[in-house]
N, CA, C and O atoms as a DFTB+ gen file, in Angstrom:
564 C
 N C O
     1  1      27.774      -4.007     -45.306
     2  2      28.498      -3.463     -44.723
     3  2      27.925      -1.830     -44.443
     4  3      27.198      -1.389     -43.553
     5  1      28.353      -1.400     -45.191
     6  2      28.085       0.082     -45.376
     7  2      26.818       0.436     -45.221
     8  3      26.665       1.263     -44.322
     9  1      25.525      -0.005     -45.965
    10  2      24.431       0.116     -46.026
    11  2      23.352      -0.188     -44.377
    12  3      22.246       0.156     -43.963
    13  1      24.385      -0.930     -43.946
    14  2      24.347      -0.492     -41.905
    15  2      24.557       0.523     -41.173
    16  3      23.835       0.967     -40.281
    17  1      25.670       0.946     -41.586
    18  2      26.368       1.984     -40.534
    19  2      25.233       3.438     -40.833
    20  3      24.839       4.067     -39.850
    21  1      24.917       3.737     -41.850
    22  2      23.814       5.429     -41.193
    23  2      22.606       4.595     -40.440
    24  3      21.872       5.580     -40.361
    25  1      21.620       3.272     -39.663
    26  2      20.998       2.650     -39.134
    27  2      21.662       3.343     -38.467
    28  3      21.493       4.558     -38.364
    29  1      22.718       2.548     -37.779
    30  2      24.076       2.142     -36.605
    31  2      24.073       3.671     -35.960
    32  3      23.888       3.634     -34.744
    33  1      24.231       4.958     -36.480
    34  2      24.761       5.978     -36.488
    35  2      23.279       6.296     -36.034
    36  3      23.092       6.531     -34.840
    37  1      21.935       6.323     -37.150
    38  2      20.599       6.723     -36.229
    39  2      20.081       6.443     -34.660
    40  3      19.634       7.136     -33.746
    41  1      20.283       5.542     -34.795
    42  2      20.159       4.634     -33.112
    43  2      21.033       5.300     -32.432
    44  3      20.614       6.083     -31.579
    45  1      22.410       5.155     -32.640
    46  2      22.859       5.981     -31.738
    47  2      22.511       7.419     -31.088
    48  3      22.502       7.758     -29.905
    49  1      22.208       8.194     -32.338
    50  2      22.171       9.439     -32.044
    51  2      20.062       9.015     -31.116
    52  3      19.683       9.879     -30.325
    53  1      19.443       8.241     -31.275
    54  2      17.947       8.427     -30.704
    55  2      18.560       7.672     -29.240
    56  3      17.788       7.437     -28.310
    57  1      19.284       7.503     -29.202
    58  2      19.545       6.512     -27.867
    59  2      20.728       7.640     -26.927
    60  3      21.143       7.418     -25.789
    61  1      21.014       8.634     -27.648
    62  2      21.534       9.864     -27.127
    63  2      20.436      10.793     -26.487
    64  3      20.174      11.238     -25.370
    65  1      19.923      10.861     -27.779
    66  2      18.357      11.916     -27.551
    67  2      17.531      11.131     -25.658
    68  3      17.430      11.761     -24.605
    69  1      17.215      10.009     -25.860
    70  2      16.603       9.635     -25.398
    71  2      17.082       9.428     -23.783
    72  3      16.182       9.430     -22.943
    73  1      18.316       9.271     -23.388
    74  2      18.926       9.034     -22.585
    75  2      19.019      10.744     -22.144
    76  3      18.888      11.119     -20.979
    77  1      19.168      11.298     -22.835
    78  2      19.444      12.947     -22.361
    79  2      17.867      13.495     -21.636
    80  3      17.778      14.079     -20.556
    81  1      16.579      13.090     -22.647
    82  2      15.442      13.045     -22.350
    83  2      14.677      12.660     -20.718
    84  3      13.831      13.322     -20.118
    85  1      15.348      11.327     -20.303
    86  2      15.551      10.971     -19.563
    87  2      15.813      11.319     -17.772
    88  3      15.217      11.171     -16.705
    89  1      17.136      11.878     -18.308
    90  2      17.908      12.556     -17.232
    91  2      17.270      13.852     -16.832
    92  3      17.413      14.268     -15.682
    93  1      16.431      14.643     -17.907
    94  2      15.805      15.886     -17.627
    95  2      14.383      15.450     -16.917
    96  3      13.792      16.116     -16.067
    97  1      14.041      14.408     -17.362
    98  2      12.394      14.154     -17.187
    99  2      12.332      13.013     -16.564
   100  3      12.283      12.056     -17.336
   101  1      12.315      12.724     -15.319
   102  2      12.032      11.423     -14.388
   103  2      10.932      10.841     -14.796
   104  3      10.258      11.575     -15.519
   105  1      10.490       9.786     -14.605
   106  2       9.013       9.353     -14.587
   107  2       9.485       7.769     -13.616
   108  3      10.454       7.013     -13.545
   109  1       7.985       7.917     -12.940
   110  2       7.675       7.509     -11.735
   111  2       6.772       6.258     -11.867
   112  3       5.763       6.614     -12.475
   113  1       6.710       4.944     -11.554
   114  2       5.380       4.630     -12.007
   115  2       5.136       4.166     -10.750
   116  3       4.840       2.974     -10.833
   117  1       5.119       4.649      -9.343
   118  2       4.598       4.730      -8.558
   119  2       4.453       6.287      -7.886
   120  3       5.105       7.325      -8.002
   121  1       3.350       5.917      -7.187
   122  2       3.228       7.449      -6.242
   123  2       4.455       8.275      -5.482
   124  3       5.242       7.598      -4.820
   125  1       4.654       9.785      -5.555
   126  2       5.785       9.831      -5.150
   127  2       5.542       9.475      -3.633
   128  3       6.576       9.038      -3.125
   129  1       4.578       9.529      -2.846
   130  2       4.420       9.127      -2.082
   131  2       3.954       8.097      -1.387
   132  3       2.725       8.099      -1.452
   133  1       4.525       6.881      -0.509
   134  2       3.517       5.359      -0.005
   135  2       3.014       6.267       1.274
   136  3       3.402       7.062       2.130
   137  1       1.565       5.378       0.639
   138  2       0.805       6.029       1.782
   139  2      -0.194       4.860       2.389
   140  3      -1.031       4.954       3.286
   141  1       0.226       3.622       1.507
   142  2      -0.290       2.746       2.326
   143  2       0.863       1.403       2.122
   144  3       1.094       0.767       1.094
   145  1       1.638       1.205       3.875
   146  2       2.528       0.808       4.751
   147  2       2.605      -0.629       4.406
   148  3       1.599      -1.303       4.625
   149  1       3.579      -1.159       3.934
   150  2       3.392      -2.870       3.865
   151  2       4.247      -3.226       5.295
   152  3       5.376      -2.739       5.232
   153  1       4.061      -3.758       6.227
   154  2       4.519      -4.768       7.011
   155  2       5.443      -6.197       7.269
   156  3       5.092      -7.047       8.087
   157  1       6.525      -6.297       6.535
   158  2       7.208      -7.306       6.358
   159  2       7.461      -8.178       7.658
   160  3       7.810      -9.358       7.622
   161  1       7.166      -7.197       9.193
   162  2       7.707      -8.033       9.938
   163  2       6.915      -7.931      11.059
   164  3       5.706      -7.891      10.830
   165  1       7.265      -7.880      12.203
   166  2       6.312      -8.132      13.908
   167  2       6.824      -6.734      13.746
   168  3       6.045      -5.785      13.825
   169  1       8.313      -6.541      13.485
   170  2       8.892      -5.654      14.522
   171  2       8.427      -4.137      13.830
   172  3       8.120      -3.162      14.516
   173  1       8.442      -4.154      12.338
   174  2       8.045      -3.502      11.634
   175  2       6.112      -2.713      11.871
   176  3       5.682      -1.560      11.881
   177  1       5.719      -3.545      11.962
   178  2       3.938      -3.659      12.431
   179  2       3.974      -2.810      14.055
   180  3       3.429      -1.847      14.595
   181  1       4.612      -3.476      14.256
   182  2       4.909      -2.831      16.584
   183  2       5.033      -1.195      16.031
   184  3       4.296      -0.229      16.229
   185  1       6.482      -1.363      15.142
   186  2       6.913       0.229      14.650
   187  2       5.494       1.274      14.633
   188  3       5.198       2.221      15.362
   189  1       4.838       0.696      13.561
   190  2       4.208       1.467      13.423
   191  2       3.257       1.695      13.654
   192  3       2.804       2.648      13.019
   193  1       1.907       0.728      15.121
   194  2       1.668       1.563      15.886
   195  2       2.086       1.842      16.767
   196  3       1.218       2.329      17.492
   197  1       3.374       1.822      17.376
   198  2       3.558       2.904      17.923
   199  2       4.414       4.306      17.884
   200  3       4.890       5.008      18.776
   201  1       4.393       4.402      16.397
   202  2       4.215       5.679      16.374
   203  2       3.849       6.642      15.544
   204  3       4.439       7.540      14.945
   205  1       2.442       6.169      15.655
   206  2       1.495       6.624      15.036
   207  2      -0.580       6.516      16.035
   208  3      -1.175       5.442      16.123
   209  1      -1.051       7.588      16.469
   210  2      -2.107       7.379      16.897
   211  2      -3.348       6.446      16.062
   212  3      -4.115       5.673      16.637
   213  1      -3.338       6.664      14.896
   214  2      -5.211       6.379      13.905
   215  2      -3.742       5.261      13.031
   216  3      -2.801       5.611      12.319
   217  1      -4.199       3.815      13.561
   218  2      -3.990       3.139      12.143
   219  2      -4.695       2.735      11.646
   220  3      -5.725       3.122      12.197
   221  1      -5.007       1.952      10.638
   222  2      -5.690       0.802       9.880
   223  2      -4.651      -0.706      10.009
   224  3      -3.465      -0.549      10.297
   225  1      -4.949      -1.473       9.883
   226  2      -3.817      -2.374       9.402
   227  2      -4.846      -3.415       8.255
   228  3      -5.937      -3.777       8.695
   229  1      -4.572      -3.710       7.280
   230  2      -5.139      -4.876       6.197
   231  2      -3.883      -5.990       6.525
   232  3      -2.655      -5.994       6.599
   233  1      -5.248      -7.109       6.696
   234  2      -4.705      -8.213       6.418
   235  2      -5.302      -8.852       5.505
   236  3      -6.490      -9.130       5.342
   237  1      -3.944      -9.169       4.639
   238  2      -4.697      -9.978       3.633
   239  2      -3.472     -11.114       2.881
   240  3      -2.289     -11.223       3.202
   241  1      -4.047     -11.692       2.055
   242  2      -3.109     -12.693       1.279
   243  2      -3.216     -12.773      -0.011
   244  3      -4.324     -12.909      -0.529
   245  1      -1.934     -12.692      -0.833
   246  2      -1.624     -12.665      -2.199
   247  2      -3.118     -13.811      -2.837
   248  3      -3.776     -13.130      -3.624
   249  1      -3.492     -14.685      -2.746
   250  2      -4.345     -15.626      -3.066
   251  2      -5.771     -15.201      -2.946
   252  3      -6.639     -15.551      -3.745
   253  1      -5.982     -14.408      -1.879
   254  2      -7.457     -13.774      -2.132
   255  2      -8.350     -12.600      -2.990
   256  3      -8.191     -11.380      -2.952
   257  1      -9.080     -13.176      -3.568
   258  2      -9.335     -12.715      -4.635
   259  2     -10.194     -11.335      -4.160
   260  3      -9.906     -10.416      -4.927
   261  1     -11.003     -10.984      -3.295
   262  2     -11.731     -10.153      -2.056
   263  2     -10.754      -9.022      -1.670
   264  3     -11.002      -7.817      -1.624
   265  1      -9.335      -9.797      -1.342
   266  2      -8.256      -8.791      -1.062
   267  2      -7.808      -7.975      -1.980
   268  3      -7.410      -6.869      -1.615
   269  1      -7.781      -8.231      -2.968
   270  2      -7.102      -7.860      -4.276
   271  2      -8.427      -7.094      -5.242
   272  3      -8.216      -6.380      -6.222
   273  1      -9.518      -7.371      -4.805
   274  2     -10.431      -6.060      -5.150
   275  2     -10.247      -4.954      -3.951
   276  3      -9.770      -3.946      -4.471
   277  1     -10.378      -4.825      -3.017
   278  2     -10.402      -4.090      -2.175
   279  2      -9.297      -3.051      -2.246
   280  3      -9.638      -1.903      -1.962
   281  1      -8.244      -3.226      -2.522
   282  2      -6.139      -2.854      -2.266
   283  2      -6.271      -2.113      -2.855
   284  3      -5.484      -1.229      -2.515
   285  1      -7.351      -1.558      -4.378
   286  2      -6.897      -0.854      -4.925
   287  2      -7.811       0.546      -3.997
   288  3      -7.182       1.564      -3.709
   289  1      -9.312       0.400      -3.616
   290  2      -9.967       1.588      -2.952
   291  2      -9.193       1.592      -1.628
   292  3      -9.028       2.700      -1.118
   293  1      -8.840       0.837      -1.181
   294  2      -7.810       1.182       0.213
   295  2      -6.526       2.031      -0.251
   296  3      -5.850       2.211       0.762
   297  1      -6.144       2.402      -0.945
   298  2      -4.680       2.786      -1.826
   299  2      -5.360       4.156      -1.902
   300  3      -4.585       5.057      -1.584
   301  1      -7.130       4.750      -2.379
   302  2      -7.711       5.697      -2.567
   303  2      -8.001       6.636      -1.590
   304  3      -7.780       7.843      -1.496
   305  1      -8.824       5.394      -0.521
   306  2      -8.512       6.249       0.465
   307  2      -7.872       6.621       1.287
   308  3      -8.348       7.388       2.124
   309  1      -6.630       6.230       1.338
   310  2      -5.004       6.547       2.059
   311  2      -5.054       7.591       1.389
   312  3      -5.228       8.316       2.369
   313  1      -5.049       8.466       0.345
   314  2      -4.802       9.435      -0.421
   315  2      -5.808      10.716      -0.031
   316  3      -5.445      11.862      -0.297
   317  1      -6.918      10.488       0.526
   318  2      -7.528      11.426       0.449
   319  2      -7.412      12.303       1.570
   320  3      -6.685      11.788       2.420
   321  1      -7.884      13.536       1.941
   322  2      -7.660      14.669       3.147
   323  2      -8.138      14.335       3.698
   324  3      -7.817      14.691       4.832
   325  1      -9.436      13.293       3.648
   326  2     -10.235      13.333       4.942
   327  2      -9.482      12.542       6.231
   328  3      -9.377      12.802       7.430
   329  1      -8.957      11.314       5.262
   330  2      -8.225      10.295       6.179
   331  2      -6.578      10.526       6.292
   332  3      -5.725       9.693       6.597
   333  1      -6.423      11.839       5.969
   334  2      -4.425      12.263       6.211
   335  2      -3.604      11.675       7.989
   336  3      -2.591      11.112       8.404
   337  1      -4.871      12.284       8.499
   338  2      -4.105      11.521       9.970
   339  2      -4.712       9.772      10.225
   340  3      -4.600       9.086      11.240
   341  1      -5.296       9.457       9.034
   342  2      -5.217       7.418       9.691
   343  2      -3.556       7.005       8.907
   344  3      -3.188       7.446       7.818
   345  1      -2.840       6.165       9.707
   346  2      -1.531       5.709       8.951
   347  2      -2.433       4.387       8.614
   348  3      -3.022       3.723       9.467
   349  1      -2.430       4.200       7.580
   350  2      -2.200       2.346       6.441
   351  2      -1.154       1.983       6.919
   352  3      -0.289       2.709       7.409
   353  1      -1.142       0.378       6.776
   354  2      -0.676      -0.588       7.024
   355  2      -0.733      -1.459       6.506
   356  3      -1.868      -1.193       6.108
   357  1      -0.523      -2.499       6.023
   358  2      -0.872      -3.799       5.292
   359  2       0.216      -4.989       5.388
   360  3       1.238      -5.295       4.773
   361  1      -0.564      -5.529       6.530
   362  2       0.521      -7.073       5.972
   363  2       0.227      -8.799       5.528
   364  3      -0.603      -9.347       6.254
   365  1       0.848      -9.690       4.389
   366  2       0.423     -10.949       4.459
   367  2       0.370     -11.813       5.511
   368  3       1.393     -12.114       6.125
   369  1      -0.602     -12.206       5.765
   370  2      -0.943     -13.223       6.823
   371  2       0.322     -14.677       6.348
   372  3       1.187     -15.304       6.959
   373  1      -0.105     -14.676       5.262
   374  2       1.184     -16.323       5.072
   375  2       2.159     -15.931       5.360
   376  3       2.908     -16.904       5.448
   377  1       2.878     -14.702       5.670
   378  2       3.947     -14.422       6.140
   379  2       4.353     -14.141       7.368
   380  3       5.481     -14.081       7.856
   381  1       3.149     -13.953       7.868
   382  2       3.567     -13.395       9.182
   383  2       2.290     -13.976      10.217
   384  3       1.665     -13.378      11.092
   385  1       2.215     -15.010       9.858
   386  2       0.986     -16.282      10.408
   387  2       1.264     -15.979      12.390
   388  3       0.371     -15.421      13.028
   389  1       2.046     -16.254      12.806
   390  2       1.949     -15.605      14.429
   391  2       1.711     -14.150      14.906
   392  3       1.267     -13.935      16.034
   393  1       2.001     -13.183      14.065
   394  2       0.510     -12.504      14.532
   395  2      -0.451     -11.975      14.010
   396  3      -1.135     -11.077      14.502
   397  1      -0.641     -12.709      12.513
   398  2      -2.392     -12.872      12.879
   399  2      -2.670     -13.768      13.730
   400  3      -3.861     -13.629      14.005
   401  1      -1.988     -15.080      14.615
   402  2      -2.943     -15.693      15.050
   403  2      -3.801     -14.848      16.399
   404  3      -4.962     -14.762      16.801
   405  1      -2.004     -14.137      16.910
   406  2      -2.603     -13.194      17.626
   407  2      -3.535     -11.536      17.468
   408  3      -3.764     -10.687      18.329
   409  1      -3.805     -11.569      16.377
   410  2      -4.924     -10.609      16.131
   411  2      -6.249     -11.029      15.790
   412  3      -7.205     -10.296      15.537
   413  1      -6.206     -12.640      15.813
   414  2      -7.033     -13.502      15.474
   415  2      -7.675     -13.124      14.525
   416  3      -8.871     -12.835      14.535
   417  1      -6.728     -13.081      13.358
   418  2      -7.600     -13.221      11.881
   419  2      -8.368     -14.586      11.457
   420  3      -7.755     -15.653      11.431
   421  1      -9.543     -14.506      11.174
   422  2      -9.786     -15.386      10.744
   423  2     -10.690     -15.705       9.383
   424  3     -11.596     -16.538       9.334
   425  1     -10.237     -14.848       8.275
   426  2     -10.889     -14.263       7.081
   427  2      -9.690     -13.179       6.421
   428  3      -8.823     -12.560       7.038
   429  1      -9.972     -13.192       4.982
   430  2      -9.099     -12.687       4.571
   431  2     -10.147     -11.828       3.678
   432  3     -11.015     -12.622       3.316
   433  1     -10.404     -10.616       3.206
   434  2      -9.596      -9.484       4.176
   435  2     -10.084      -9.332       5.664
   436  3     -11.131      -9.937       5.896
   437  1      -9.559      -8.677       6.665
   438  2      -9.350      -8.101       7.532
   439  2      -9.066      -7.322       8.148
   440  3      -7.943      -7.501       8.620
   441  1      -9.583      -6.339       8.472
   442  2      -9.153      -5.203       8.716
   443  2      -8.952      -4.560      10.668
   444  3      -9.867      -4.330      11.458
   445  1      -7.728      -4.459      10.859
   446  2      -8.099      -3.815      11.993
   447  2      -7.865      -1.791      11.997
   448  3      -7.401      -1.065      11.118
   449  1      -8.538      -1.377      13.671
   450  2      -8.142       0.015      13.591
   451  2      -7.712       0.143      14.875
   452  3      -8.151      -0.463      15.853
   453  1      -6.885       0.909      14.845
   454  2      -6.344       0.842      16.395
   455  2      -5.984       2.216      16.899
   456  3      -5.190       2.516      16.007
   457  1      -6.001       3.020      17.514
   458  2      -5.891       4.570      18.526
   459  2      -5.423       4.239      19.403
   460  3      -5.995       3.767      20.385
   461  1      -3.938       4.455      19.217
   462  2      -3.258       4.217      20.510
   463  2      -2.445       3.698      20.846
   464  3      -1.820       4.085      21.833
   465  1      -2.052       2.396      20.033
   466  2      -1.651       1.000      19.784
   467  2      -2.625       0.184      20.619
   468  3      -2.289      -0.862      21.175
   469  1      -3.875       0.715      20.686
   470  2      -5.204      -0.551      21.191
   471  2      -6.531      -0.389      20.017
   472  3      -7.061       0.538      19.404
   473  1      -6.700      -1.919      20.125
   474  2      -7.390      -1.768      18.737
   475  2      -8.664      -1.446      19.443
   476  3      -8.979      -1.649      20.616
   477  1      -9.138      -1.053      18.738
   478  2     -10.478      -0.369      18.963
   479  2     -11.347      -0.512      17.840
   480  3     -12.037       0.491      17.656
   481  1     -11.531      -1.452      17.026
   482  2     -12.721      -1.975      15.669
   483  2     -12.332      -3.007      15.189
   484  3     -11.461      -3.631      15.795
   485  1     -12.807      -3.460      14.069
   486  2     -12.543      -4.187      13.336
   487  2     -13.799      -4.824      12.181
   488  3     -14.995      -4.925      12.457
   489  1     -13.300      -5.117      11.158
   490  2     -13.974      -5.333      10.256
   491  2     -13.775      -6.477       9.168
   492  3     -12.704      -6.315       8.583
   493  1     -14.498      -7.601       8.714
   494  2     -14.177      -8.607       8.071
   495  2     -14.686      -8.710       6.854
   496  3     -15.751      -9.323       6.783
   497  1     -14.176      -8.233       5.745
   498  2     -14.417      -8.435       3.659
   499  2     -14.384      -7.372       3.387
   500  3     -14.494      -6.370       4.094
   501  1     -14.176      -7.528       1.971
   502  2     -14.275      -6.258       1.265
   503  2     -15.544      -5.456       1.087
   504  3     -16.389      -5.716       0.230
   505  1     -15.611      -4.575       1.857
   506  2     -16.910      -3.914       1.906
   507  2     -16.463      -2.789       2.003
   508  3     -16.235      -2.190       3.054
   509  1     -16.261      -2.314       0.644
   510  2     -15.765      -0.044       1.000
   511  2     -16.836       0.383       1.473
   512  3     -16.674       1.284       2.296
   513  1     -18.163       0.007       1.219
   514  2     -18.623       1.726       2.245
   515  2     -18.889       1.248       3.848
   516  3     -19.238       1.948       4.798
   517  1     -18.595      -0.200       3.799
   518  2     -18.356      -0.141       5.547
   519  2     -16.946       0.485       5.850
   520  3     -16.749       1.176       6.849
   521  1     -15.969       0.190       4.906
   522  2     -14.627       0.228       5.590
   523  2     -14.721       2.289       5.246
   524  3     -13.938       2.819       6.035
   525  1     -14.994       2.702       4.901
   526  2     -14.750       4.103       4.717
   527  2     -15.282       4.828       6.092
   528  3     -14.775       5.696       6.803
   529  1     -16.890       3.885       6.184
   530  2     -17.579       4.460       7.718
   531  2     -16.494       4.156       9.005
   532  3     -16.015       4.793       9.944
   533  1     -16.425       2.967       8.522
   534  2     -14.794       2.406      10.297
   535  2     -14.357       3.528      10.220
   536  3     -14.620       4.396      11.053
   537  1     -13.411       3.752       8.932
   538  2     -12.120       5.077       8.750
   539  2     -12.877       6.284       9.732
   540  3     -12.517       6.395      10.904
   541  1     -13.939       7.168       9.169
   542  2     -14.742       8.131       9.500
   543  2     -14.817       7.959      11.271
   544  3     -14.318       8.718      12.103
   545  1     -15.351       7.117      11.431
   546  2     -15.142       6.918      12.896
   547  2     -14.010       6.869      13.833
   548  3     -13.966       7.346      14.967
   549  1     -12.854       6.046      13.021
   550  2     -11.293       6.101      13.589
   551  2     -10.717       7.679      13.769
   552  3     -10.035       8.057      14.722
   553  1     -11.108       8.430      12.740
   554  2     -10.472       9.993      12.397
   555  2     -11.123      10.509      13.541
   556  3     -10.354      11.077      14.317
   557  1     -12.787      10.468      14.010
   558  2     -14.065      11.060      14.940
   559  2     -13.229      10.672      16.535
   560  3     -13.385      11.495      17.437
   561  1     -12.492       9.601      16.773
   562  2     -11.928       9.487      18.012
   563  2     -10.862       9.978      18.454
   564  3     -10.516       9.759      19.615
């Protein structure tokens, strides 16, 4: 039993040291600002449209491979200074089927571009070049 005592004390000192370090240095696994906003319901979606002049909406599904492929690209685009005046929103079509039907989503991913609450453009498919072009057009309107 005495042989375990030093090990226990050493692990206690390590735990104290690491907890003190954690109190000083805070680590975040996510970016400090959320740049692609998730709309969990229709009310939140409509608020995003009402409160922002330029909005891109990513209609995705968890099971969609192309949606997963384009998602990090969309996030990177949302972090650029070139598109800082555009508000990025996404919603899962399986969570909001009525909104998906209202917007006319037929395939995933589908991107809608809104100016002052009105749909001005759309794009179907995971095409990074096309997405960048459409974002540039929206930012110039």
